[in-house]
N, C-alpha and C positions, 0 to 999 in steps of 0.2 A: 594455277594459270588453267589454261584450257587446251583443247584440241582443234586444230585447224578445221574448219567448216569443210563438209563435203559439198561444196558448191564452187564451181567454176566451170567455164567452158573449155572444150577440149583445147590445149595447146596447138597452135599452129605450127606449120613446117618451120622447122630449126628453131621453135621455143622451147625452153626448158621449162618442165612442169616440176612443183614442189610436192607433189603426191602422185601416187600410184591410183588411177581410176579404175574401177570395176571393169571386168570386160562385157562390153556391150552394152555401157551405161548410156541412157538416154537424159536428156536435160529438160527442164522447164525454168520459167520464172519464178522467185521466191514468193510465196503466197502469205498477205496478212490478213487478219480475221476479216476485215472490212472487205477485202478482195475475193476473199472466198466466198462471204455472203451474197455478194454480186453474181458470181458465177455459179453457185450450187446453193444458195439458200434463198429468202423471201429477203431481198434487199430493201423493200420498202418498208416491211413491218419490223425488222431488228432492231434498226435504231429507235424505233417508236418503243419497242418494248423494254430497251434498256434504260430509256429516259423516262418511263412510266413510273409513278410514285407506288411505293411498295404497298399502300393501303388501298390503292387502285387495283393492282395485280390480284391481292388476296380477296377483294371484293369478286372480280371476275372469275377467278377460279372457284369460289363459293357458289356463285350461281351455276357454273359448269356442272359441280358437282351435284346440285340440287335438281338440277335439269337430267342427270345421269340417274338419279335416285329416282325420280318420278316417272321416268319413261317406262320401264317394266309393267306390263300386267299383272293381275294376281295370280295366273298361271305359272309363268316363270319365277315367282316370289315363292310361291307354293312348292313348285319343284326344288329350289335352291334350300329351302328349309326341311324339306321331307324327302332325303334322299332315296327313300325306296322306290318313289316315283319315278327316279331314274334309272336305277340298275335293275329292279323286279321285273319289268317288261324285257331285258334283256338275260333273265335269268335262265342259265342252262340246265334244266330241271333233271335230266338223264345222267349228265355228269357230275353235277354238284350236290343233288339233295342227298344222297345217300352219305357224302362226307358231312356235310354240313349236320345231319343228324347224329352221326356217330360222334362228332366230336361235340357237339352241344350236350349229348347226354353225357360224355365224359366229364366235360366241365362242370355240369350240375351236379354230378356225383361229387366231383371235389368240392363244391361251392358249398354243401350241406355241412360237412364237419369243419371246413376252413370258416365259414359263417359265423359258425357257433362259437370257434375258437377264437376269433378276432374280435367277437362282441365281448368275452371276457377281458381281453387286452383293452377295450373301450370302456371298460367299468359298467357295462350293463347287462340284463340277463341274455342267455344265448339266443333266445327266440328271435331277438331284434337283429340278429346277424343273418338270420334267415330272410328278414323282411328285407335287408339291405343288398341281400343277394339275389333279390327277385323284381322289384321294383326299379332299381337303376339300370338293371341289365334290360328290361323291357322297355324302357323310355330310350336307352342308348340305340336298340336295335331300330328304332324309328327315326330317329335324328341324327346319328352319329355317321361318319364319313370313313371311319376305319375298319375296313372290311375284315381284319383279322383281330382286331381289339376285343379282349375281353374284360368287362366290367365288373365291379360289385366291391366287396371288402378288400383294402389293402393295408398291411401290417402298418407301414409308415404313419399313415393317416389314423389308423386305429390308436398307435401310441400315442400321436399328437392328441386327439381327441380325448383319450382317457387322462392324459395328464392334466387336461383343462377341466374335464369333468370332477376328477378329485379335487382340484383347486375349488371350483366353484360348488361344488356339494360334498364337503368333506364328511367322512363317517364321523360320529361321536367319538371323543376320545375314549368314553367308558366301555365302549363296545357291547357284546352281549345283548343284541336288539331282539327284540321280540318278532314275531311273524308280520305283524301289522306295520311295527316301526320299519321294518327290512323292505316291506313292499312300499313304502311311501317313500324312503329313500331311494329305492330303484327308481320309482315314478319320475322324482325330480331329478335322478341323472340321465332318465331318459329323454326328460324335456330339454334338459342343458344340450345332449348330445345333439338332438333334433334342430334346436336353434342355431348351433353352429353349422349343420348342414344347410340351414335356411339362409343363414348368414353369407355361407361361402359361394352357394348357389346364386344369391342376390348382386353379390361382388362380380361373380363371372360374366353374369350377364350384363351388369354394367360395362364390362370390359368388352362384351359384344357388342353394346350400342356405341361404344368408343371406337370399334375396330381396332382392340389392342392386342390383336392376336400374335402380334410381332414381340411382346412382352416374354413370351417364352424364350427369345434368345439370349436373355439376359442370364437364364440358368443354363451356363454351359453343360457339356457333357461330364468335365470332371467333377463339377458341384453336385450334378445329380446321383452321379455313383456314388461319390464320397458320401452325401446325404443318405442314401439308401443303406450302404454299408455300415455307417455308424448308428442308424436307426436299427439295423438287425442286431447289433450287439445291444442296445438298449432293451431289445426285445427279449434277447436272450436271458439278460440279467434278470429282468422284470418277470419271467415265469419261474425263476428257481423257486420262489415261495411255494407256487403251486405243485411243483415237481417233487419238493420234498415234502408237502403237507404242513406247511408253517403258515399258521393266519397271520402274517405281518401287514402290518398297513403299507400302502402303496406310497413311495418317494417321490415327490414333486419338485419341481424347481432346478436351479443349477446344482450339478454334481449329486443328481438323484442316484446315477449309475453306480457310483462310489458307495453311496450311502446304503443303496439297497446290498450291496455285497457285505460292507459291514455288518447290516442287520441279519442278514443269513448266516455269516459266520459266527455272530453271536449266539444266535438261536440254534444251529446246526444239532446241539445234542437232543434238542426237543423235536427232530425230525420223526416223522412217520416211516415206520419199516414198510408199512404195507404200501403206502402211497410211493414211495421210492421204488418199490418193486415193480409197482404196474407201470412207474415211467420209465424204467429200465428195460423191460419187456417192450413197452411201446417203441422206444426209440430203438431197439435191436430190431424191429421189423421195419419200421418206417424207414430209417436211413438206408440200409440196403436195398429196399425196393425203390428209393430214390436214384440210387446209383444205378441199377439194372435199366431204370426207364431213360437213363441219360446214355449208357453205353449201348445200348441195344435200339435205340429208338428208330433205326432202319429197318430193324428185324421184326419189331413190334407190330401187330396190325393196329394196336390201339395201347396207350400207357397202361401199366397196371395200377388201378386204383386203389395204392397202399392205405391210404386214409380211411375211405369207407370199409375196406376190410379190417381194418385196425378198430375202427369203431363199433362195428357189428360184433366181433369177438371180445370186445372189452364189456362191451352191455350184455352178452351172454354169460360172460365169467363172472361178472358182478352179480347179475340176477341169480344165477345157480348156486353162487357161493355166498351171498348175502353179505358183500363185503362192506355195504354202507351201514349197516346194523352191527357187524360182529367187530369190524376194525375202523369205524368212522371214517369212510373214505367219502370225499364229498363227490356228490353226483349232481347232472343236470337237474333233474326233477320234471317236472310236467310241462311240456310245451303246447301253450295255448293253441287250438285249432283255428283255422280260419285266419282273417285278416283284422288288423287294428282299426278300430273306428279313426276316420280323418279328423284330425285334430291342428289347427293352427297354432305353432310354438307360441309360446310367451315372448312377444315382441318387446317385452319392457327389458327382457334380458339381453337384447340385441347390443346395446353400448358396451355391456360387458364382455360380451364374447367377439367384439368386432377384431381385435387384438389378435386374437386367437384364429379368427376366420380368414383374414388375410392372408398368412403363410400357409393355411389349407389349401386355400382357392390357388395359390401359386403352385404349389406341390403338385395338386390335383391336375391341373393343366399342363405343367412342366412335363411329368410323368407321361401322361396320357399322350401328348402330341409327340413326346419323342419316340414313344414305343408305337405309334401310329406311323410316323414317318420312317423307321426303320423297316417296318413290313409293307409300308407302300412302295420304298425304293426296292425292296427284294422281289416284289411280284408288279412291278411295273405299273402303278396307280396312283393317283394323287389325292392328296387330303386337303380340306378347306382348314385352315388354322381357326378361322374367325366362326366356322360353323361347328368347329369340334367347341371351342368356348360357350356356343349357344347350346351344343348337346349337354355338357356336363353340366352347366349352370341350371338349364331346365330339370336334368336329372337328380340333381341334388336339392333343388327349390321344391319338386312334385315330391319327391320320396320323402323330404322332412316331415310332410302332412301326416305319412303314415309310420312316423317314429322312427325313421332310418337315420342313421348316423351318417358322416362324411363319407364319400367312396368315390373312387376314380378306377381308370384301367390298372390290372394287376400284370405283374410281372411273370409270375410262376403260370397263371391259366391262360394268360396269352399265349405263352411259348406250347401250353400242354393244348390248346385249340389248335395251333399251327400243326403240332405232331401229329394230332389225330385226325387232321386232313381236312379242317375247317376252310370253307372258301368264302363265305359272305356273312353278313351281319344276322342272316337267318339262322344260323347256329345259335343266338342269343335266345331265339323262342324255343328251341328245343332245351335248352339249360333252363328256361323259366319253367318249363313243364315239369322238370324234376323236382326243382324247389318247390313249386306248387303241390306236388303230391304228397311231398312231406308236411307241408303246412296244412294241408286238408285231412288226410289219411294216416301219414307214417310217422307223427309226431310223437305218439304214445311209446313207440319203439325204442326211442332214446331216452326214455325216464331214468335208465340204471346207469347211463353213461358218465365214466368217472370224469371228473374235470381235469383230473392230471394227463388223460389221453388228449383234452385238447390244447394243453400247454405244450405237449409234445408235438401236437401238428403244427403250433405256432412256430416252433423251434426248426423243426424238419423243412417247414415253408420257408425259411431264411437262407437255405443252402445256396440257391443263386446269388443272393446278395452277398453271401459273405465269400464267394468265389471272385466276385469283382477285384478284389485284391490282388488276384493272379496277373491282373493286366499292369501293374504297377512298375515292373521292370521295362516292358515296352514302352509305358508312358515316359519313364525316365530318358529312354533313347531317343524318342519323339521329340519331346518338348520338356525341357526343365520346368518352364513356367507352368504349364499345366500339371506337372507332378506336384509342383508347392502349392496349386490350389486345389489340388486332392488332398494333399495331406492337411494344411490348415484347415479345409471344411472338415474333414473327417475327425481331426484332434477337437476341433470347438464343437462339433456335434455330440461326440463322446463325452467330454469333459463338463460342457454346458448344458444344453437341452437341444432336441432337434429344432425347434423354431429358431433359437438364437444363434445355432451353428449354420441354419440356412442364411439368415441374414449376413452373417460374418462370411460366409463362402461367396455369397453374392457379391458384397462390397469388396472383398478380396481381389476377387476376379476383375472386377470392373477397374481395380487400382492398378491391375499388373496392365491392362489396357492402355490406361493414361502413362502410366510410366514409360511402356514401351514407345509411345508416341512421343514422347520428352527424350528419349535417349537416342533417337534418330540422329544421324549427322549427315550434314550438308555435303553432296559429292560434286569434285570436279571432275567434268568430263573430257576426254579426249577422243579425237578420230582415230579408230583402228584403218590402219594403211591399207589401202586397196578396197575398202567395203564403205558403205554409208552408215555403219554402225558407231554409236558413241558409247563409249563405256568408261568406269571410273578410272582417273589416271592413276591410283594406287594398285591396280589388278596389274599392269604391265608398263615398261618402260619403253614400248616399242609402238605408243600410241602419240601420233602427231599432234603439235601444238604451234601456237602462233602468239608471239609477244602481245601484248597488250588486249587480248580477248580472254574474256573469262566466261566459262558456260558452268551453270550450276543447277544441279538438279536437289530439290527439296522434296522426299519422298514421306511426306505424312501431312495429317491436316493442319493447317493453319488457324488457331483458334487462342482465345486467352491464357492457355496452358504452355502453349509452343512458342507464342509471339517472342517472349525474352531468349529463347534458345535461336529463333530464327534471326534475331537481331545482332546476336554475336557471332553466329557463322558468317553472316554476309560483312560485318566489320572484320571479321579476321581474313576473309579470302580479297576483300578490296582494300584493306588498309584504311578503313573509316574509322579511325580511333578517336577517342573524345579529344585528345590533344591535337587534333588536326591529322591531315592525311599521313599516313605512316606507309611504310613499305610493304606492298601486298604479300600474302603468304603463298605458298606453291606445295602442289602435290606431287609435283613429277619429280623426275630423278634429282639425287643429291646435289648433283653439280648446277642444277639449271637455276639461271640467274632471273630473280624476280625483277620485273620490269613494271611500271605503273600502270594500272587497267585503263584501259580507254572506253572499253564496250564489255558490258556483262549481258549475259543472255542466262535468264531465270527461266529453267524447265520446271512449270507448274505442273505436269502430268502427274505427279503423285500426290499432288494437293487436292483431297476428294471434296473437301468443303473448307469455307472459311467464315469466320464470324466477323462481328463488328470490331472488335480489337484485332484482329489479323488482319482485316483489309485497312485499317489504319495504319497498322504497321507498315504494308506495302506501300500505301501514298507517302508515308513520312521518307521512306526507303528513296521513291523516287525522287522526292525533293533533295535529299541529302546527294545523291547521285548527279543530280543537275548542277547543284552547287559545287561539287568536286570535280566537274568536268566530265564524269562520265555518263555513257550512253546505255540507258537500260532498256533493255528489249524482254518481252514477256512472250513465253510460248507455250502452247499447248493449253491453256486455261479451259477448263470445261464452262458451259453455261452457266452454270451456279456461281462457280467462284468468279467468273468474267462481271456478272450481274453484280453481285456484293462489293466487287472492287470497284465498279461503276458508281453505284450507288455512294459509296464512301468519297468518291473525287478524284478517282485515279486519273480519269481524262483530263482534268485539271493540270496535272504534273506532265502527263505524256500524251502521245497523238497517237490517233487509230493506226498510223503507219509503223508503230512500236509495237504491236500486238500481231503475233505470227500464229500460224496454224501447226507448226512444228519446230523442232529444234535446228532441223537442217535448213528451214527456210530463214528462220531467224539468223543461224551462222553466215549462210550465204549473203544476207543484207549485211551483215558485219564486216564481210571481207572488202566489201566495196566502201563501206564507213571508214575502215582502217586506212584505206588508200595504199594499200601494200602493192608491191610490184608484181605485176602479171595483168589478166584481161581486164577491160574496163566495165564489161557486162556482168552481172552476176546471175548463176543458175543454179538449178539444184538436179540433184540426181533422181531418177524415178525407176 
């Protein structure tokens, strides 16, 4: 049943009142949608818009959008696409320049060893990691809107790219390649990685052209964090052969993590003691330095560059002790100076790598947009999600011409940039200067760098991703559904692969949303005594009710997936069973007597949208109520829902006087419709 409507005139002298009015209540006449439009809207245009054909409205909106797009001149468009034209004139040189310089140099120092390390993870020579740490950073500085975002090589993307490269360009099973054969294999792999960067950049530019920045919302926070945590475990396991000095082929496809573990355990007796010693010493230095940087970040003027210190120490040790010749330790070798010649990737490979480029594009945009949003909220500025699509799309597309592999914003260097005092995108220019100096002059100093040290840098850089698992207890307390999304995504990433795990996580998270819309129950409302508030009857037995009136709230979208549930809820409350009119159900006290419903008020405030199937269900409900002698009133329909219902033919079943702006107005009208004992005029509290 329902609550007594908060609508009546004040009782006259000597008259009894059935409810307690709020102190100082004022009254007005109930407002229908039509009356509201006459008083507060454009009464002449509104009916015309409701009756306008859908194709005509779409054409009118398209013309409006075309005029809006063609309106701005070239200068506003240039300012929108080149953010430095907006923020550089307002740059506070004295306050920000030193912080940007220190942060940029600090991040650049980390980019050098980390870029070479992630290049090995991508299955390309280390120098291409330096290229990927230079060109994308420079391009994002010119096009990006994230003031505190640091771009470059990212472990998750490097892992995904490396798996695809190993599948597209596998190493010959016989092994023992000559120097020329190794160069040819590396060139093919570099071309495949660059083609994937080109494909992901082209996809992001296509998404930008379609203004699909909203797609980032489909990668929820639990999905992104579970994806990065699971990928960190893949990175750890994939680096074990390099740590132990085992020349094992890289495992790809589903269950690659477990295949790698099995291969490492089988070949463990053949591990190199020298490589193992170098790895242990490197981790013994890198891990404590990482902890010191985290624990004393407020006291340190700038984070300790443990990676570059480790690289210099290992290079000097290997050179002075001849570890590469005496113990056969694998070293980086010669880094070519200068820049590679611009080369268009092999476009014939695009159809083969399209399936790999799509998840890379989604991961790039999701991680970058989420990181940019976090720091934008923290430092009170805004980012443009579609401009971010444009920036990362152009960054990947242009950098692929210089043999770079897919890139995005990175968790570790972004945090490092903020901790070091970075303020704007100008820090990226200082970072590029550091990498440029290595490419032009300092490359020979890394000749004797052991590859095992790069593997240790890969593992130590995963610290932040591993520690995301500490948030699971809090996530369990906040939302069990989000906890389930996190765990399902993580298990899928670990057991299957990164790209398949991403697909599983996205599908599962969207299914939880769909399932939650289908589990919502319609609520019968009652009036809280002495107020104008309507609350669910199950919450209290002190809610006022009136026989014959039912006020129902349906707090979920009405679409093809919920139309069946909507029909069952209405049949249950109104007694509209298939075998004829049944006794209506009540949510009130156990001793309440169910009486036939004469008026039903449907509160549509929770119906955010309705599709064709849902609209037809409401029209059928109106017909069934009319046949059963029940007066149907609709309250608080938003403009979109009301337009869909009108196009479905609702006004052929009900009159405009049955559409109200609020539940209170509909209930006040129902009081008069039920012809209860009391005042003849119906009014509403305001």
